[in-house]
C-alpha positions as CSV (number, residue, x, y, z in Angstrom):
1,X,5.7,-19.5,17.1
2,X,3.0,-18.6,14.6
3,X,3.2,-15.5,12.4
4,X,0.3,-13.7,14.0
5,X,1.7,-14.3,17.4
6,X,4.9,-12.5,16.4
7,X,3.1,-9.3,15.3
8,X,4.1,-6.4,17.6
9,X,1.2,-4.1,16.9
10,X,-0.8,-4.1,20.2
11,X,2.3,-3.5,22.4
12,X,3.6,-0.9,20.0
13,X,0.4,1.1,20.0
14,X,0.4,1.2,23.8
15,X,3.9,2.5,23.9
16,X,3.9,5.2,21.2
17,X,3.6,8.0,23.7
18,X,6.7,6.9,25.7
19,X,9.3,7.3,22.9
20,X,11.0,10.7,22.7
21,X,14.6,10.1,21.5
22,X,15.3,11.8,18.1
23,X,16.0,9.3,15.3
24,X,17.1,9.4,11.7
25,X,16.0,7.0,9.0
26,X,17.6,6.3,5.6
27,X,14.6,5.3,3.5
28,X,15.2,3.2,0.4
29,X,12.1,3.5,-1.8
30,X,11.3,2.2,-5.3
31,X,9.6,5.5,-6.6
32,X,10.1,8.9,-5.1
33,X,6.9,10.1,-6.8
34,X,4.6,7.4,-5.5
35,X,1.8,8.6,-3.3
36,X,2.3,5.7,-0.8
37,X,6.0,6.5,-0.5
38,X,5.2,10.1,0.2
39,X,2.7,9.1,2.8
40,X,5.2,6.8,4.6
41,X,7.9,9.5,4.7
42,X,5.3,12.0,6.1
43,X,4.3,9.4,8.7
44,X,7.9,9.0,9.9
45,X,8.4,12.8,10.0
46,X,5.1,13.3,11.9
47,X,6.4,10.8,14.4
48,X,9.5,13.0,14.9
49,X,11.8,10.8,12.8
50,X,14.1,12.6,10.3
51,X,14.1,11.0,6.9
52,X,16.8,11.0,4.2
53,X,15.5,9.3,1.0
54,X,17.6,7.0,-1.1
55,X,15.0,6.5,-3.9
56,X,14.6,5.4,-7.4
57,X,12.0,6.9,-9.6
58,X,9.6,5.8,-12.4
59,X,9.6,9.1,-14.2
60,X,11.5,12.4,-14.4
61,X,13.4,13.6,-11.4
62,X,11.2,16.0,-9.5
63,X,11.7,17.9,-6.2
64,X,10.6,16.1,-3.0
65,X,9.5,17.5,0.3
66,X,12.3,15.6,2.0
67,X,16.1,15.4,1.5
68,X,16.4,12.8,-1.3
69,X,19.3,11.2,-3.0
70,X,18.2,10.0,-6.5
71,X,19.2,6.5,-7.3
72,X,18.2,6.6,-10.9
73,X,15.3,5.7,-13.2
74,X,13.6,2.3,-13.1
75,X,10.7,0.9,-15.1
76,X,7.6,-0.8,-13.7
77,X,7.7,-4.5,-14.5
78,X,11.1,-4.3,-16.3
79,X,12.7,-7.0,-14.2
80,X,16.1,-7.2,-15.7
81,X,16.4,-3.4,-15.9
82,X,15.5,-3.2,-12.2
83,X,18.1,-5.7,-11.3
84,X,20.8,-3.7,-13.0
85,X,19.5,-0.5,-11.3
86,X,19.7,-2.2,-7.9
87,X,23.5,-2.4,-8.4
88,X,23.8,1.1,-9.9
89,X,21.6,2.5,-7.2
90,X,23.7,0.9,-4.5
91,X,26.8,2.5,-5.9
92,X,25.1,5.9,-6.0
93,X,23.9,5.5,-2.4
94,X,27.4,4.4,-1.2
95,X,28.8,7.4,-3.0
96,X,26.8,9.5,-0.5
97,X,28.4,7.8,2.4
98,X,28.2,10.7,4.8
99,X,24.4,11.0,4.3
100,X,24.0,7.2,4.6
101,X,26.2,7.0,7.7
102,X,24.2,9.7,9.4
103,X,21.2,7.5,9.7
104,X,20.4,5.4,12.8
105,X,18.6,2.8,10.8
106,X,17.8,1.9,7.1
107,X,14.3,1.1,6.1
108,X,14.0,-0.6,2.7
109,X,10.7,-0.9,0.9
110,X,10.2,-4.2,-1.0
111,X,12.8,-6.8,-1.9
112,X,14.7,-5.0,-4.7
113,X,15.3,-2.0,-2.5
114,X,16.3,-4.3,0.4
115,X,19.0,-5.8,-1.8
116,X,20.0,-2.3,-2.9
117,X,20.3,-1.2,0.8
118,X,22.5,-4.1,1.8
119,X,24.8,-3.6,-1.2
120,X,25.1,0.1,-0.4
121,X,25.9,-0.8,3.2
122,X,28.7,-3.2,2.1
123,X,30.1,-0.7,-0.4
124,X,30.1,2.1,2.2
125,X,31.5,-0.3,4.9
126,X,28.6,0.5,7.4
127,X,26.9,-1.7,10.0
128,X,23.7,0.3,10.1
129,X,20.7,-2.0,11.1
130,X,18.1,-2.6,8.4
131,X,14.3,-2.9,8.5
132,X,12.6,-4.7,5.7
133,X,9.2,-3.2,4.7
134,X,7.3,-5.8,2.7
135,X,4.0,-4.4,1.5
136,X,3.5,-6.8,-1.4
137,X,4.7,-10.4,-1.9
138,X,5.8,-10.3,-5.5
139,X,4.5,-13.1,-7.8
140,X,8.1,-14.4,-8.4
141,X,8.3,-15.2,-4.7
142,X,5.2,-17.4,-4.9
143,X,6.4,-19.6,-7.8
144,X,7.2,-23.2,-7.1
145,X,9.9,-23.5,-9.8
146,X,13.6,-22.8,-9.7
147,X,13.0,-19.1,-10.1
148,X,10.7,-19.0,-7.1
149,X,13.1,-21.0,-5.0
150,X,16.0,-18.6,-6.0
151,X,13.9,-15.5,-5.2
152,X,13.0,-17.0,-1.8
153,X,16.6,-17.9,-1.1
154,X,17.6,-14.3,-1.8
155,X,14.8,-12.9,0.4
156,X,15.5,-15.4,3.2
157,X,19.2,-14.6,3.2
158,X,18.6,-10.9,3.4
159,X,15.7,-11.3,5.9
160,X,18.0,-13.1,8.4
161,X,20.3,-10.1,8.4
162,X,17.6,-7.6,9.1
163,X,16.6,-6.4,12.6
164,X,12.9,-6.0,11.8
165,X,10.1,-6.8,9.3
166,X,7.2,-4.5,8.6
167,X,4.1,-5.9,6.9
168,X,0.8,-4.3,6.1
169,X,-1.4,-7.3,6.4
170,X,-1.3,-10.3,8.9
171,X,-2.0,-12.6,5.9
172,X,1.5,-11.9,4.6
173,X,2.9,-13.5,7.7
174,X,0.5,-16.4,7.8
175,X,0.9,-17.3,4.1
176,X,4.4,-16.3,3.2
177,X,6.9,-15.4,5.9
178,X,5.9,-17.9,8.5
179,X,5.7,-20.6,5.8
180,X,9.1,-20.0,4.4
181,X,11.2,-18.3,7.1
182,X,9.7,-19.4,10.5
183,X,11.5,-17.9,13.5
184,X,13.8,-15.8,11.4
185,X,12.3,-12.3,11.8
186,X,10.8,-9.8,14.2
187,X,7.6,-8.7,12.7
188,X,5.7,-5.4,13.1
189,X,2.2,-4.9,11.6
190,X,1.8,-1.4,10.1
191,X,-1.4,-1.3,8.1
192,X,-1.9,1.1,5.2
193,X,-3.8,3.5,7.4
194,X,-3.6,7.2,6.9
195,X,-0.7,8.9,8.6
196,X,-1.5,10.6,11.9
197,X,-0.7,14.4,11.9
198,X,-1.8,15.2,8.4
199,X,-4.9,17.2,7.6
200,X,-7.6,15.1,6.0
201,X,-10.6,17.3,6.8
202,X,-13.6,16.3,8.9
203,X,-15.3,12.9,8.3
204,X,-18.5,13.5,6.3
205,X,-22.0,13.0,7.8
206,X,-23.6,9.8,6.6
207,X,-25.9,10.2,3.7
208,X,-27.5,8.0,0.9
209,X,-26.5,8.8,-2.7
210,X,-29.3,10.7,-4.4
211,X,-31.4,8.7,-6.9
212,X,-31.5,11.6,-9.4
213,X,-27.9,11.3,-10.4
214,X,-25.6,8.5,-11.6
215,X,-23.9,6.3,-9.1
216,X,-20.2,7.1,-8.8
217,X,-17.7,4.2,-8.5
218,X,-14.0,4.9,-8.1
219,X,-10.7,2.9,-8.5
220,X,-8.0,4.7,-6.6
221,X,-4.3,4.1,-6.1
222,X,-1.9,1.8,-8.0
223,X,-3.9,0.9,-11.0
224,X,-2.2,-2.4,-11.8
225,X,-4.8,-5.1,-12.4
226,X,-6.0,-5.8,-15.9
227,X,-8.9,-7.9,-14.7
228,X,-10.2,-5.1,-12.5
229,X,-9.8,-2.7,-15.4
230,X,-11.8,-5.0,-17.7
231,X,-14.5,-5.4,-15.1
232,X,-14.9,-1.7,-14.7
233,X,-14.9,-1.1,-18.5
234,X,-17.6,-3.8,-18.6
235,X,-19.7,-1.9,-16.0
236,X,-19.3,1.3,-17.9
237,X,-20.6,-0.4,-21.1
238,X,-23.5,-2.0,-19.3
239,X,-24.6,1.2,-17.4
240,X,-23.7,4.1,-19.7
241,X,-26.3,6.5,-18.2
242,X,-26.7,5.3,-14.6
243,X,-23.0,4.7,-13.6
244,X,-19.9,6.9,-13.6
245,X,-16.5,5.3,-13.1
246,X,-13.6,7.5,-11.9
247,X,-10.0,6.3,-11.9
248,X,-7.4,8.1,-9.8
249,X,-3.7,7.1,-9.7
250,X,-1.0,5.8,-11.9
251,X,-1.6,2.8,-14.3
252,X,0.9,0.1,-14.5
253,X,1.6,0.0,-18.2
254,X,3.1,-3.4,-18.1
255,X,-0.1,-4.8,-16.6
256,X,-2.6,-2.6,-18.5
257,X,-0.9,-1.9,-21.8
258,X,-4.0,-0.4,-23.4
259,X,-5.4,2.2,-21.0
260,X,-6.5,5.6,-22.2
261,X,-7.9,4.2,-25.5
262,X,-10.2,1.9,-23.6
263,X,-11.4,4.7,-21.3
264,X,-12.1,6.8,-24.3
265,X,-14.6,4.3,-25.6
266,X,-16.8,5.0,-22.6
267,X,-18.1,8.5,-22.0
268,X,-19.0,7.6,-18.4
269,X,-15.3,6.7,-17.5
270,X,-12.9,9.4,-16.4
271,X,-9.2,9.1,-15.7
272,X,-8.1,11.9,-13.3
273,X,-4.3,11.0,-13.2
274,X,-1.9,11.1,-10.3
275,X,-3.2,12.6,-7.0
276,X,-1.5,13.8,-3.8
277,X,-2.1,12.4,-0.4
278,X,-3.4,13.9,1.9
279,X,-4.2,17.1,0.0
280,X,-6.5,15.6,-2.7
281,X,-8.2,12.9,-0.7
282,X,-11.1,14.8,0.7
283,X,-12.2,16.0,-2.8
284,X,-11.4,12.7,-4.4
285,X,-13.5,10.5,-2.1
286,X,-16.1,13.3,-1.8
287,X,-16.8,12.6,-5.4
288,X,-17.4,8.9,-5.0
289,X,-20.2,6.7,-3.7
290,X,-18.3,3.4,-3.8
291,X,-14.7,2.4,-4.2
292,X,-13.5,-0.8,-6.0
293,X,-11.1,-2.7,-3.8
294,X,-10.5,-5.8,-5.8
295,X,-7.1,-6.9,-7.1
296,X,-6.2,-10.0,-9.2
297,X,-2.7,-9.1,-10.4
298,X,-1.3,-12.0,-8.3
299,X,-4.5,-14.0,-7.9
300,X,-4.3,-16.8,-5.3
301,X,-1.3,-15.1,-3.6
302,X,-0.5,-11.5,-2.9
303,X,-3.9,-10.3,-4.2
304,X,-5.7,-12.5,-1.6
305,X,-3.5,-11.4,1.3
306,X,-3.1,-7.6,0.9
307,X,-5.0,-4.8,2.5
308,X,-5.0,-1.8,0.1
309,X,-4.7,1.9,0.9
310,X,-8.1,2.6,-0.6
311,X,-10.1,0.7,2.0
312,X,-8.6,2.9,4.8
313,X,-8.9,6.1,2.7
314,X,-12.5,5.3,1.7
315,X,-13.4,4.2,5.2
316,X,-12.3,7.5,6.7
317,X,-14.4,9.4,4.2
318,X,-17.3,6.9,4.6
319,X,-17.1,5.5,1.1
320,X,-18.0,1.8,1.1
321,X,-15.8,-0.7,-0.7
322,X,-16.6,-3.5,-3.1
323,X,-14.3,-6.5,-2.4
324,X,-13.8,-9.9,-3.9
325,X,-14.9,-12.8,-1.6
326,X,-12.2,-15.0,0.0
327,X,-9.7,-12.2,0.4
328,X,-8.2,-10.4,3.5
329,X,-9.8,-7.2,2.1
330,X,-13.2,-8.8,2.1
331,X,-12.6,-9.9,5.7
332,X,-11.7,-6.3,6.6
333,X,-14.8,-4.8,4.9
334,X,-17.1,-7.5,6.3
335,X,-15.8,-7.0,9.9
336,X,-16.8,-3.3,9.7
337,X,-20.0,-3.8,7.7
338,X,-18.5,-1.2,5.5
339,X,-19.1,-2.4,2.0
340,X,-20.1,-5.2,-0.4
341,X,-18.6,-8.6,-1.1
342,X,-19.0,-10.2,-4.5
343,X,-18.5,-13.9,-5.3
344,X,-17.2,-15.4,-8.6
345,X,-18.1,-15.2,-11.4
346,X,-17.5,-11.5,-11.0
347,X,-18.5,-10.6,-14.6
348,X,-22.0,-11.7,-13.5
349,X,-22.2,-10.9,-9.8
350,X,-20.7,-7.4,-10.0
351,X,-23.2,-6.1,-12.6
352,X,-26.0,-7.7,-10.5
353,X,-24.8,-5.8,-7.4
354,X,-24.7,-2.5,-9.3
355,X,-28.2,-3.2,-10.7
356,X,-29.5,-3.7,-7.2
357,X,-27.8,-0.6,-5.8
358,X,-29.1,1.6,-8.7
359,X,-32.6,0.5,-7.8
360,X,-32.2,0.8,-4.0
361,X,-29.4,2.9,-2.6
362,X,-30.4,2.5,1.0
363,X,-27.9,-0.3,1.5
364,X,-25.1,2.1,0.6
365,X,-26.4,4.4,3.2
366,X,-26.3,1.6,5.8
367,X,-22.6,0.9,5.0
368,X,-21.9,4.6,5.1
369,X,-23.4,4.8,8.6
370,X,-21.4,1.7,9.7
371,X,-18.1,3.3,8.5
372,X,-19.0,6.6,10.2
373,X,-19.5,4.7,13.5
374,X,-16.0,3.1,13.3
375,X,-13.3,4.6,15.4
376,X,-10.9,6.8,13.5
377,X,-8.1,4.5,14.6
378,X,-9.5,2.0,12.1
379,X,-8.3,4.3,9.4
380,X,-5.6,6.6,10.9
381,X,-2.4,5.3,12.3
382,X,-1.6,6.1,15.9
383,X,1.0,8.8,16.3
384,X,4.4,7.5,17.3
385,X,4.0,3.9,15.9
386,X,6.8,4.1,13.4
387,X,9.2,5.8,15.8
388,X,8.5,3.1,18.4
389,X,9.4,0.4,15.8
390,X,12.7,2.2,15.0
391,X,13.5,2.6,18.7
392,X,12.7,-1.1,19.4
393,X,14.9,-2.2,16.6
394,X,17.8,0.1,17.8
395,X,17.4,-0.9,21.4
396,X,17.2,-4.6,20.5
397,X,14.1,-5.1,22.6
398,X,11.8,-8.1,22.2
399,X,8.3,-7.6,21.0
400,X,5.2,-9.2,22.5
């Protein structure tokens, strides 16, 4: 059976209103301070699912809004350190056996936390079912050498022991999971839409950006792509008076080692730092005319397949995206007529696009109107979806 045929999304969205049994999830996450982790926990809780976090962190330990068991500090991109922390974190989680045993199901986000969750289960002598949440296919899993084969062996051995697989893009199934592990998983599509139940404010009325001010382009979320950063710095240099570039989120220092000094070279670039979702989204996107949705960190693989948070957030607030041609993101934007697609070579086509938009902003207004006409369900997850997945996994039901 093909990967797309195994996605349970349509059936799940019809059934969300039928699930009422209280459930409890142990959520293994890579960074308790990450905005996407916070959004996922809130989505579970909005669905009536209680969450106990078993989470690592990328910075200092800070209070969370949910009950959280700290599994220690890990560093972005530090592969060997993260492997060691998987074992250390598993021991810490197993040491909180009562809290872990109280969960009906474990949800583990990304492969390292999946390994951590299974190790913790074994140490604590528990048989709690596990759901694998794969929102990125790491570059190591796409390699064709012995390292790639070893990583896929690990993922496959753990995947076969899970009761469910959550992916955020159907392209992950088509290009990775169905290719390497056909018939070995029960998949659920949970896009990176905004969580239902949170307060995002009203969607704005469509309007064309005024010609008497600079155009405002934003890069929002996990700032992890050196090429994207370089393209945006190039735009800032080419359009010092006519374009403002706003960066919101946390830079991956291993991918962009020189960050603030490069921004400081361009008076029209501003880094705003970490933001909170949903509290900051309305003001954040309210200050943008366009959002950059390109990603080349894992070009040819994960970067082509993913659907980033920013297209859903921007879409809700009627901010058109700019996406790179030939990607799942470009397909999403094109299907909704909600943005602009740029072909290679981007160092030429992207400035050409900006030049055209600076001279005639009506096309931005057309995209804004198209996004405003889209149903909110394109951007906001239906209530009960995550709880339905948990209940299906626990009940052992087959998906359509």
